[in-house]
C-alpha positions in Angstrom: 32.2 -4.1 -16.5 34.3 -6.9 -17.8 32.5 -9.4 -15.5 29.0 -8.3 -16.6 27.0 -9.9 -19.3 27.3 -8.6 -22.9 24.8 -5.9 -23.8 23.5 -5.0 -27.3 25.6 -2.2 -28.7 22.4 -0.4 -29.7 21.5 -0.3 -26.0 24.9 1.2 -25.0 24.8 3.7 -27.9 21.2 4.7 -27.0 22.1 5.2 -23.3 25.1 7.4 -24.3 23.1 9.4 -26.7 20.3 9.8 -24.2 22.5 11.0 -21.3 25.7 12.4 -22.7 26.0 12.9 -26.5 22.7 13.9 -28.2 24.3 14.4 -31.6 23.4 11.2 -33.4 24.4 7.6 -33.0 27.0 7.2 -35.8 29.9 8.8 -34.0 29.1 6.9 -30.8 29.0 3.5 -32.5 32.1 4.2 -34.5 33.9 4.9 -31.3 32.7 1.7 -29.7 33.8 -0.3 -32.8 37.3 1.2 -32.8 37.8 0.6 -29.1 37.0 -3.1 -29.8 39.3 -3.6 -32.8 42.6 -5.2 -31.8 44.2 -3.9 -35.1 43.3 -0.3 -34.2 44.0 -0.3 -30.4 47.1 -1.7 -28.8 45.0 -2.6 -25.7 41.3 -2.8 -26.5 39.0 -1.0 -24.1 35.8 -2.7 -25.3 35.2 -6.4 -25.4 33.1 -6.9 -28.5 31.0 -9.9 -29.5 30.1 -10.1 -33.2 31.4 -8.5 -36.3 33.4 -5.4 -35.4 35.1 -5.0 -38.8 38.4 -6.2 -40.1 41.9 -5.0 -41.1 40.7 -5.2 -44.8 38.4 -2.2 -44.2 35.2 -4.2 -43.8 32.7 -2.2 -41.7 31.3 -3.5 -38.5 27.8 -5.1 -38.4 24.9 -2.8 -37.4 24.7 -2.0 -33.7 21.5 -4.1 -33.4 23.6 -7.3 -34.2 26.7 -6.7 -32.1 27.2 -6.9 -28.3 29.8 -5.3 -26.1 31.0 -4.8 -22.5 34.1 -3.1 -21.0 37.4 -4.9 -21.3 39.3 -5.7 -18.2 41.9 -2.9 -18.6 39.0 -0.4 -18.9 38.3 -0.8 -15.2 41.6 0.9 -14.5 40.4 4.0 -16.4 37.5 4.3 -13.9 39.1 3.1 -10.7 38.1 5.2 -7.6 35.8 7.5 -9.6 33.3 7.2 -6.8 35.8 8.7 -4.3 35.7 12.3 -5.4 38.9 11.9 -7.3 37.9 14.0 -10.3 35.7 17.0 -11.0 32.2 16.6 -12.3 29.9 18.8 -14.3 26.3 18.8 -15.5 25.5 16.8 -18.6 23.9 18.6 -21.6 20.4 18.9 -20.0 21.4 19.2 -16.3 19.8 15.9 -15.3 23.0 14.0 -14.6 26.6 14.6 -13.7 29.6 13.6 -15.9 33.3 13.6 -15.1 35.5 16.2 -16.8 38.3 13.6 -16.9 38.7 10.0 -15.8 41.0 9.0 -12.8 42.9 6.8 -15.1 45.6 4.5 -13.7 47.0 3.9 -17.1 48.6 6.5 -19.4 45.9 6.1 -22.1 47.2 9.0 -24.2 50.4 7.1 -25.0 49.1 3.6 -24.5 46.7 3.5 -27.4 47.8 6.8 -29.0 45.5 9.3 -30.7 45.1 10.5 -34.2 42.7 13.2 -35.2 42.0 16.8 -36.3 40.5 19.5 -34.2 39.8 23.1 -34.9 42.9 24.2 -36.9 45.1 21.5 -35.1 46.0 17.9 -35.7 47.5 15.3 -33.4 49.2 12.0 -34.1 50.4 10.1 -31.1 51.5 6.5 -31.7 50.5 3.6 -29.4 53.1 2.1 -26.9 53.7 -1.0 -24.8 52.2 -0.9 -21.4 55.1 -2.5 -19.6 57.6 0.0 -21.1 55.4 2.9 -20.2 55.0 1.7 -16.5 58.8 1.2 -16.3 59.5 4.7 -17.7 57.0 6.4 -15.4 58.5 4.6 -12.3 62.0 5.8 -13.4 60.8 9.4 -14.0 59.2 9.4 -10.5 62.6 8.4 -9.0 64.6 10.7 -11.4 62.7 13.9 -12.3 65.7 15.4 -14.0 66.1 12.5 -16.4 67.0 13.0 -20.1 65.4 11.6 -23.3 68.2 9.0 -23.5 67.3 7.8 -20.0 63.7 7.4 -21.1 64.7 5.5 -24.2 66.3 2.8 -22.0 62.7 2.0 -20.9 60.4 3.2 -23.6 62.1 1.8 -26.7 59.7 3.3 -29.2 56.1 3.0 -30.5 54.5 -0.4 -30.3 51.8 -0.8 -32.9 49.0 -3.3 -32.7 49.7 -4.6 -36.2 53.4 -5.1 -35.2 55.7 -4.5 -38.2 59.2 -3.0 -38.1 60.2 0.6 -37.4 63.6 2.2 -38.2 66.1 4.8 -36.9 66.5 5.3 -33.2 67.6 8.8 -33.9 64.2 9.7 -35.4 62.5 8.1 -32.4 64.7 10.1 -30.1 63.9 13.3 -32.0 60.2 12.6 -31.8 60.3 12.0 -28.0 62.6 15.0 -27.4 60.5 17.6 -29.5 57.1 16.1 -29.8 57.4 15.9 -33.6 59.1 13.5 -35.9 58.8 10.9 -38.7 59.0 7.2 -37.8 59.4 4.9 -40.8 57.3 1.7 -40.6 57.7 -1.4 -42.8 55.8 -4.6 -43.2 57.5 -7.8 -42.0 58.3 -9.8 -45.1 60.4 -12.9 -45.6 61.7 -14.6 -48.7 61.0 -18.3 -48.9 62.5 -20.8 -51.3 61.0 -24.1 -52.3 60.9 -26.5 -55.2 58.3 -24.3 -57.0 60.5 -21.2 -56.8 60.8 -18.1 -54.6 58.0 -16.3 -52.8 57.7 -13.3 -50.5 55.6 -13.9 -47.4 54.1 -10.8 -45.7 53.1 -11.6 -42.1 52.8 -8.1 -40.5 51.8 -4.8 -42.1 52.3 -1.1 -41.0 49.8 0.5 -38.6 46.6 1.8 -40.2 47.3 0.2 -43.5 44.3 -1.5 -45.2 45.4 -5.0 -46.2 42.9 -5.3 -49.0 43.9 -1.9 -50.5 47.5 -2.9 -50.2 47.0 -6.2 -52.1 44.9 -4.3 -54.7 47.7 -1.8 -55.1 50.3 -4.5 -55.7 48.0 -6.1 -58.3 47.5 -2.7 -60.1 51.3 -2.1 -60.2 51.8 -5.6 -61.7 49.2 -4.8 -64.4 50.8 -1.4 -65.1 54.2 -3.2 -65.4 55.6 -1.0 -62.7 56.4 -4.2 -60.7 58.3 -6.9 -62.5 58.9 -10.5 -61.4 55.6 -11.3 -59.7 53.6 -14.2 -61.1 50.9 -14.7 -58.5 49.4 -12.9 -55.5 47.3 -14.6 -52.7 45.8 -13.6 -49.4 46.0 -16.5 -47.0 45.2 -14.6 -43.9 43.0 -16.2 -41.2 42.0 -15.6 -37.6 45.6 -16.6 -36.6 47.2 -13.8 -38.4 48.2 -12.1 -41.7 49.7 -14.1 -44.5 50.0 -12.5 -47.9 51.8 -14.7 -50.4 53.6 -13.1 -53.4 54.8 -15.7 -55.9 57.9 -14.7 -58.0 58.9 -15.6 -61.5 61.9 -17.9 -61.9 64.1 -15.1 -63.3 63.1 -12.5 -60.7 65.4 -11.1 -58.0 63.6 -11.5 -54.7 65.4 -8.6 -52.9 64.8 -6.3 -55.8 61.1 -7.1 -55.9 60.8 -6.6 -52.2 62.5 -3.2 -52.4 60.2 -2.2 -55.2 57.2 -3.2 -53.0 58.6 -1.1 -50.1 59.1 1.9 -52.5 55.8 1.8 -54.4 53.3 0.5 -51.9 52.1 1.0 -48.3 54.4 -1.9 -47.2 56.6 1.0 -46.2 55.1 4.2 -44.8 55.8 6.7 -42.1 54.0 7.7 -38.9 54.4 11.5 -38.6 54.5 12.0 -34.8 52.8 15.2 -33.7 52.2 14.9 -29.9 49.8 17.8 -29.6 47.5 17.6 -26.5 45.5 19.8 -24.1 47.4 20.5 -20.9 45.5 20.8 -17.6 45.1 24.5 -18.3 43.3 23.6 -21.5 46.1 24.9 -23.7 46.9 22.9 -26.8 50.7 22.2 -26.8 53.1 19.9 -28.6 54.5 17.9 -25.7 57.7 15.8 -25.4 57.6 12.3 -23.9 59.0 13.6 -20.6 56.3 16.3 -20.4 53.5 13.8 -21.1 54.9 11.6 -18.3 55.2 14.6 -16.0 51.5 15.6 -16.6 50.4 12.0 -16.0 52.4 11.7 -12.8 50.8 15.1 -11.7 47.4 13.7 -12.6 48.0 10.6 -10.5 49.3 12.6 -7.5 46.0 14.6 -7.6 43.9 11.5 -7.9 45.6 9.6 -5.1 45.6 12.7 -2.9 41.8 13.2 -3.4 41.2 9.5 -2.9 43.2 9.6 0.4 41.3 12.7 1.5 38.0 11.0 0.7 39.1 7.9 2.8 40.3 10.2 5.6 37.0 12.1 5.7 35.1 8.8 5.7 37.3 7.4 8.5 37.0 10.6 10.6 33.2 10.4 10.1 33.2 6.8 11.3 35.4 7.6 14.2 33.0 10.4 15.2 30.1 7.9 15.3 32.2 5.3 17.2 33.1 8.0 19.8 29.4 8.5 20.4 28.7 4.8 20.7 31.6 4.5 23.2 30.1 7.3 25.3 26.8 5.5 25.3 28.4 2.2 26.3 30.4 3.8 29.1 27.1 5.4 30.5 24.7 2.7 29.4 22.3 2.8 32.3 22.0 6.6 32.2 21.4 6.5 28.4 18.7 3.8 28.8 17.1 5.8 31.6 17.1 9.0 29.5 15.6 7.2 26.5 12.9 5.5 28.7 11.9 8.8 30.3 11.6 10.6 26.9 8.2 11.1 25.3 9.4 10.4 21.7 12.6 10.0 19.6 13.1 13.7 19.2 12.9 14.4 22.9 15.3 11.5 23.6 17.7 12.8 21.0 17.6 16.3 22.5 18.2 14.9 26.0 21.1 12.8 24.9 22.8 15.8 23.2 22.4 18.0 26.2 23.4 15.5 28.9 26.4 13.8 27.2 27.5 16.7 24.8 26.9 14.7 21.6 26.4 15.7 18.0 23.1 15.0 16.2 24.7 12.2 14.2 26.1 10.6 17.4 22.7 10.8 19.1 21.0 9.3 16.0 23.6 6.5 16.0 22.9 5.7 19.7 19.2 5.7 19.2 19.7 3.3 16.2 21.8 0.9 18.3 20.4 -2.7 18.4 20.1 -4.4 21.7 22.6 -7.1 20.5 25.3 -4.4 20.5 25.1 -4.3 24.2 26.6 -7.7 24.5 30.2 -7.9 25.7 31.7 -9.1 22.5 29.9 -6.5 20.4 31.1 -3.8 22.7 34.7 -5.1 22.3 34.2 -5.0 18.5 33.3 -1.3 18.7 36.5 -0.7 20.8 38.6 -2.6 18.3 37.1 -0.8 15.3 37.6 2.6 17.0 41.3 1.7 17.6 41.7 0.6 14.0 40.0 3.7 12.6 42.4 6.0 14.7 45.4 4.1 13.3 44.0 4.4 9.7 43.5 8.2 10.2 47.0 8.6 11.5 48.4 6.6 8.6 46.5 8.6 5.9 47.4 11.9 7.5 51.1 10.8 7.5 50.9 9.9 3.8 49.2 13.2 2.9 51.9 15.1 4.8 54.7 13.4 2.8 54.6 13.5 -1.0 57.2 10.9 -1.4 54.8 8.4 0.2 52.1 9.4 -2.3 54.6 8.8 -5.1 55.4 5.4 -3.6 51.8 4.5 -3.8 51.7 5.6 -7.5 54.8 3.5 -8.2 53.3 0.4 -6.5 50.1 0.8 -8.6 52.0 1.1 -11.8 54.0 -2.0 -11.0 50.7 -3.8 -10.3 49.2 -2.6 -13.6 52.3 -3.9 -15.4 52.1 -7.2 -13.7 48.4 -7.7 -14.6 48.1 -6.4 -18.1 51.5 -6.0 -19.8 52.6 -8.2 -22.7 55.6 -8.6 -25.0 56.5 -5.9 -27.5 55.1 -6.5 -31.0 56.8 -4.0 -33.1 60.5 -4.6 -33.9 62.9 -1.7 -33.8 65.9 -1.4 -36.1 68.3 1.2 -34.7 69.7 2.3 -38.1 67.7 4.3 -40.7 66.8 2.7 -44.0 68.7 5.2 -46.2 67.9 3.5 -49.6 65.3 6.0 -50.6 63.8 9.0 -48.8 60.4 10.6 -48.9 62.0 13.6 -50.7 63.2 11.4 -53.5 59.6 10.2 -54.1 58.2 13.8 -54.1 58.2 15.5 -57.6 60.1 18.7 -57.7 57.8 21.4 -58.9 57.3 25.1 -58.4 54.7 26.0 -55.8 53.1 29.1 -54.3 53.0 29.2 -50.5 50.5 31.6 -48.9 50.3 32.5 -45.2 47.4 34.4 -43.6 47.4 36.9 -40.8 46.0 34.2 -38.5 48.9 31.9 -39.4 47.1 29.5 -41.8 49.4 28.2 -44.4 49.0 26.2 -47.7 50.8 25.5 -50.9 49.4 25.1 -54.4 51.2 24.5 -57.8 52.1 27.7 -59.5 50.3 26.6 -62.6 47.0 26.9 -60.7 47.0 30.6 -61.4 46.8 31.2 -65.2 48.2 34.3 -66.9 45.8 37.2 -67.2 45.9 40.8 -68.6 46.6 43.9 -66.5 43.6 45.5 -65.0 41.6 42.3 -64.8 39.5 41.1 -61.8 41.6 38.0 -61.1 40.3 34.7 -59.6 39.6 33.7 -56.0 42.9 32.5 -54.6 41.7 31.1 -51.2 38.8 31.2 -48.8 39.6 33.1 -45.6 37.6 33.9 -42.6 36.0 37.3 -42.6 38.5 38.7 -40.1 41.5 36.9 -41.6 43.8 38.3 -44.4 46.5 36.9 -46.7 49.8 38.2 -45.5 52.6 36.4 -47.4 53.1 34.8 -50.7 56.4 33.1 -51.8 57.4 30.7 -54.5 59.7 27.8 -54.1 60.5 24.3 -55.2 59.0 21.4 -53.2 62.5 20.3 -52.2 63.6 23.7 -50.9 64.0 24.6 -47.2 61.7 27.2 -46.0 62.6 29.5 -43.1 59.9 31.2 -41.0 61.0 34.4 -39.3 58.6 35.7 -36.6 57.8 39.1 -35.2 59.8 38.2 -32.1 63.0 37.8 -34.1 63.0 34.0 -34.1 63.5 31.6 -37.0 62.1 28.1 -37.7 62.9 25.8 -40.6 61.1 23.0 -42.5 60.8 21.5 -46.0 58.4 23.0 -48.5 56.9 19.6 -49.2 56.0 19.2 -45.5 53.5 22.0 -46.0 50.2 20.3 -47.0 49.2 20.9 -50.6 45.7 22.3 -50.9 43.2 23.5 -53.5 43.1 27.0 -54.7 40.1 27.9 -52.6 41.1 26.1 -49.4 41.9 28.0 -46.2 45.0 25.9 -45.5 46.3 24.4 -42.2 47.3 26.1 -38.9 51.0 26.8 -38.9 51.3 25.5 -35.3 51.0 22.0 -36.8 54.2 22.6 -38.8 56.4 24.7 -36.6 56.4 25.3 -32.8 55.6 29.0 -32.6 54.1 30.5 -29.5 50.3 31.2 -29.4 50.7 35.0 -29.8 53.7 34.8 -32.2 53.2 35.7 -35.8 55.3 34.8 -38.9 56.3 38.1 -40.5 58.9 36.9 -43.0 59.4 33.8 -45.2 62.5 32.9 -47.2 63.2 29.7 -49.2 66.6 28.3 -49.8 67.7 25.5 -52.1 71.0 23.8 -51.7 72.5 26.0 -54.4 71.4 29.1 -52.6 73.1 28.1 -49.4 76.4 27.9 -51.3 75.7 30.9 -53.4 74.8 33.5 -50.8 76.9 34.6 -47.8 74.5 36.7 -45.6 71.0 37.1 -44.4 70.0 40.8 -44.3 67.3 41.6 -41.6 65.1 44.7 -41.5 62.5 45.8 -39.0 59.5 48.1 -39.2 61.3 50.7 -37.0 64.1 51.1 -39.6 66.8 48.8 -38.0 68.9 46.6 -40.2 71.6 43.9 -39.7 73.3 41.1 -41.7 74.4 37.7 -40.4 76.3 34.9 -42.1 74.1 32.2 -43.6 76.2 29.4 -42.1 74.9 30.5 -38.6 71.5 29.2 -39.6 72.5 25.7 -40.9 71.1 23.7 -38.0 67.9 25.4 -36.9 66.3 23.5 -34.0 62.7 22.4 -33.9 62.1 24.9 -31.2 63.6 27.7 -33.3 66.6 30.0 -33.0 67.1 33.7 -32.2 67.6 35.6 -35.5 67.8 39.2 -34.2 67.5 41.0 -30.9 64.7 43.5 -31.1 64.0 46.7 -29.2 60.7 47.0 -27.3 57.8 47.6 -29.7 59.9 46.7 -32.8 59.2 43.7 -35.1 61.3 41.8 -37.6 59.5 41.9 -41.0 62.0 41.2 -43.9 64.9 38.8 -44.5 66.9 38.7 -47.7 70.1 37.0 -49.0 73.2 38.9 -50.2 76.8 38.5 -51.2 78.1 41.2 -48.8 78.9 43.8 -51.4 75.4 44.5 -52.8 73.1 47.5 -52.5 70.1 47.8 -50.2 66.9 49.7 -50.8 64.1 50.3 -48.2 60.7 51.7 -48.9 58.3 53.2 -46.4 54.5 53.2 -46.3 54.4 56.9 -47.1 56.5 56.4 -50.3 60.0 57.4 -48.9 63.0 55.2 -50.0 66.6 55.0 -49.1 69.3 53.4 -51.3 72.7 52.6 -49.7 75.7 50.3 -49.9 75.5 47.0 -48.0 79.1 47.5 -46.8 77.7 50.2 -44.5 76.3 47.4 -42.4 78.9 45.2 -40.8 78.3 41.5 -40.2 76.9 40.7 -36.8 76.0 37.6 -34.7 72.6 36.0 -34.4 71.8 37.7 -31.1 72.7 41.2 -32.2 70.1 44.0 -32.7 71.5 45.7 -35.8 71.9 49.4 -36.8 69.7 52.2 -38.2 68.9 51.9 -41.9 66.4 54.8 -42.4 65.3 57.7 -40.2 61.5 57.6 -40.0 58.9 60.3 -39.5 56.7 59.7 -36.5 53.7 58.4 -38.5 55.7 56.3 -41.0 57.1 52.8 -41.0 59.2 50.6 -43.2 57.0 48.6 -45.7 59.7 46.9 -47.8 63.4 46.0 -48.0 65.2 44.4 -50.8 68.8 43.7 -51.9 70.1 44.9 -55.3 72.9 42.7 -56.5 76.1 44.5 -57.5 76.2 43.0 -61.0 72.6 44.0 -61.8 73.0 47.4 -63.5 69.4 47.7 -65.0 67.1 47.0 -62.0 63.5 48.1 -61.6 61.7 48.8 -58.4 58.1 47.4 -58.6 55.8 49.3 -56.3 52.2 48.3 -55.5 49.9 50.5 -53.5 47.0 49.3 -51.4 44.2 50.5 -53.7 45.5 48.5 -56.7 47.9 51.1 -58.3 51.4 50.2 -59.3 54.4 51.0 -61.4 58.0 50.2 -62.2 60.8 52.7 -61.5 64.4 52.3 -62.5 66.5 51.9 -59.3 69.3 54.1 -60.9 66.9 57.0 -60.5 67.6 56.8 -56.7 70.8 58.5 -55.5 73.1 56.2 -53.5 73.1 57.6 -49.9 74.6 56.8 -46.5 72.4 54.6 -44.3 70.5 56.4 -41.5 69.1 59.2 -43.6 65.5 60.1 -44.4 65.7 59.0 -48.0 63.9 60.3 -51.1 60.5 60.0 -52.8 59.7 56.6 -54.3 56.0 57.0 -55.0 53.3 59.6 -54.8 50.8 58.5 -52.1 47.4 60.0 -51.9 43.9 59.2 -50.7 43.2 57.7 -54.2 46.2 55.4 -54.2 46.5 54.6 -50.5 49.9 53.8 -48.9 52.6 51.6 -50.3 51.8 47.9 -49.6 54.7 46.2 -51.3 57.9 46.9 -53.2 60.2 44.5 -55.2 63.4 44.9 -57.1 63.3 43.0 -60.4 65.8 42.6 -63.3 64.2 42.5 -66.7 60.5 41.8 -67.4 60.5 38.0 -67.7 58.4 37.7 -64.5 54.7 37.5 -63.6 53.3 39.4 -60.6 50.8 37.6 -58.4 48.7 40.1 -56.5 46.4 38.9 -53.7 43.8 41.0 -52.0 42.7 40.8 -48.3 39.5 39.1 -49.4 41.4 36.4 -51.2 41.1 37.8 -54.8 44.2 37.0 -57.0 45.5 38.5 -60.2 48.5 37.1 -62.2 49.9 39.4 -64.8 53.1 39.8 -66.8 55.5 42.3 -65.4 56.0 43.7 -68.9 52.5 45.1 -68.7 53.4 47.3 -65.8 54.5 50.8 -67.0 57.9 52.3 -66.1 57.3 55.7 -64.5 59.3 58.3 -62.5 59.9 58.3 -58.8 57.3 60.8 -57.6 54.3 59.2 -59.5 51.3 57.2 -58.5 51.4 54.5 -61.1 48.6 52.8 -63.1 45.7 50.5 -62.1 46.9 46.9 -61.8 43.9 45.2 -60.2 40.3 46.2 -59.7 38.9 45.1 -56.4 35.6 45.1 -54.7 34.7 48.2 -52.6 36.5 48.1 -49.3 39.0 45.5 -50.4 42.7 46.3 -50.3 45.9 44.7 -51.7 47.3 42.3 -49.1 50.5 41.0 -50.7 52.4 40.6 -53.9 54.9 38.0 -55.1 56.8 37.4 -58.3 56.7 34.2 -60.4 59.0 32.9 -63.1 56.6 31.5 -65.8 56.9 27.8 -66.7 58.6 27.1 -70.0 55.4 26.0 -71.6 53.7 29.3 -70.8 56.5 31.1 -72.6 56.3 28.9 -75.7 54.2 30.4 -78.4 54.4 27.3 -80.7 51.4 25.1 -81.4 50.9 22.1 -79.2 49.3 18.9 -80.4 47.2 16.7 -78.1 46.6 13.2 -79.4 43.5 11.4 -78.2 44.0 7.6 -78.3 41.8 5.9 -80.9 40.5 3.5 -78.3 38.7 6.4 -76.7 36.8 7.2 -79.8 34.3 4.4 -79.2 33.1 6.2 -76.0 31.9 9.2 -78.0 28.9 9.7 -80.2 31.1 11.3 -82.8 34.3 9.1 -83.1 35.7 11.5 -85.7 37.2 14.2 -83.3 40.5 12.7 -82.5 43.1 15.4 -82.7 43.2 18.9 -81.2 45.9 21.6 -81.7 46.1 24.4 -79.2 47.7 27.9 -79.6 49.2 29.0 -76.3 49.2 32.5 -74.7 51.0 35.2 -76.8 52.6 38.6 -76.0 51.5 41.5 -78.1 52.6 45.1 -77.8 54.2 44.4 -74.4 51.0 42.9 -72.9 50.3 39.3 -72.2 47.0 38.3 -73.9 44.8 35.3 -73.2 44.8 34.1 -76.8 43.8 30.5 -77.5 42.9 28.9 -80.8 41.8 25.3 -81.4 42.0 23.3 -84.6 39.9 20.1 -84.7 40.8 17.4 -87.2 38.0 15.0 -88.0 39.0 11.5 -89.1 37.1 9.1 -91.2 38.2 5.7 -92.3 40.7 6.2 -95.1 40.5 9.9 -95.2 41.0 13.0 -93.0 
């Protein structure tokens, strides 16, 4: 405890590893170290003695050198643990018991925050001020129906151990209201002016920023001439606090330099709030601030109730003993005579139980009485204690019968915690947002490929990752998936576009493309639950990306389901999509939303089924409907068939191809004009000849021209990118040609279309110059210039044709 002597950290780590965590000492000691760092924890839980690391990233001394003990506030995490307040379970080898949770009096989840990654999930909860949390909890106990604005009157925002400044009360409100949000943090910097000139003094830095790395980054930017106006850089920090001095040149503009520092270094960063935690039912959920408070209050109600029940049982047990002692004192002579006549203790115990109707425990207590307790004053003490015990029992039973009295106890304890441990807020809050530059402005705009698996793992990679290949090739591995997982969706978009996620339940969610983590080609990706708030059993079945131009260019979203329903809704009804999602279409039982496209209102619609049927009809046959509508019938399906694709053919596109890919790797292009324009609701006509050899239709796209690449991904993660011009045009009732050769048992999972980058379409030679300074690093300093011939198109097929010309240089000649 906090009053005990310090112990060697190695002893604590060894004890924990021996009894509770037999998986190595590194994780245990790292945990001890972090709980002792006042720059990592808002309220340290471990009182450390020795070198426990620094904000510059210095590691702690070895555990054999440091000592530790619990900090004072840690006692509040364990208070009443000996009163049956929490459930216990066996430790790893069954020798000991360990608590499943702690009977914490303090809301530790919010107090010190939590940042980490579990299996497919990540959490990022910022630390807070203890006094504000206690005030907010007391208010919520008194006002269970409070709003987020009510809580913001008490919990102003995160309170980081490294202080700093945070911006935009609206972002803080959004984070507390939804459990997700971005809070901008800035270092505290002041401009000083003296005889020598201007200087910038940095006294506080954002949370989790390494000060040494920050200073090194500033120095590098000065060397690279990306930061102008800085003449000197010094770290004058000491045990009293941070002090980084940035000396400025005489002709420098201090505010401009400071803004450059904010823009290009970690002096301005963001804390991406993602308050994901396990509920008491062990369900991982993104929780709002109000929900976390409610769970903590419920936890304290359970702990206080169990503590009162423990005290009640103990009091009743003592009252039972005192009742026996009172009986003995009231019949003292008979009791003594009974004991004297008994042969041994067991006989005396039996005689007492039979004669005075006592329990075994009462008889044992009488037999254990000392002679001193027969004195008059001692007898009076037993009477007084019995009276007090009865009053205590009545009081506890009254509290247990009235929950408002239990809540009053919790409020009193929170007020006491605040009085004993709270301190002043460290982090300053600026209500307005910064607005000078946004994260989007600092993110390069590039074309990316977004892939989503059946188990809702998502990632994005640059489109240039997949090089052009010829038709019929084996492709490259596009991502690593679990054996039972499959790639379901591929879309291309700019990093600045909005991406809408449509689920099988007919709901829609929205985020930015750049908010999807970028991964390598082989990576599995991140669980989608970390990006949007979908339900546990809800699957994303449709993706659509929209740039600002698209929002103004298109008028409607066209929705299609696997059961053949279709509807269209104005795009402006999806301008403000809540974090919790919106209803996009009302579905019949057993139906699922699978496709969403954009249209102008007077286009054509084509739908293709798994068995190769297609229907081609005018979009005007579908009237505009609201978001909650269910739509109308698009195609009449056979009992064993389902819709596999829907696309919109623009009115002005006269020459349009329908690209069809079948699950065994076959594919073809068919001119859409080969399909007769029909009325919606019919059975359609043949679009592909499906057989056991080809498999069913897996995907269908409408394309104009051949200036596209098709990116085909198999269920086992194999990817082929080929020019659309290499896919033959064939009639409607044909099976197509082989597009991708796959391993036995593999099937095509999804297909997407890419617009090749300009440099991939350029057949001119490219020259790559190698700086002469690099020549010294090579054994042969002559190879200094390389010319590369890019891919070329020959006879309608894209070939992987590369030629290199190496120019060798000698002094004075070439």
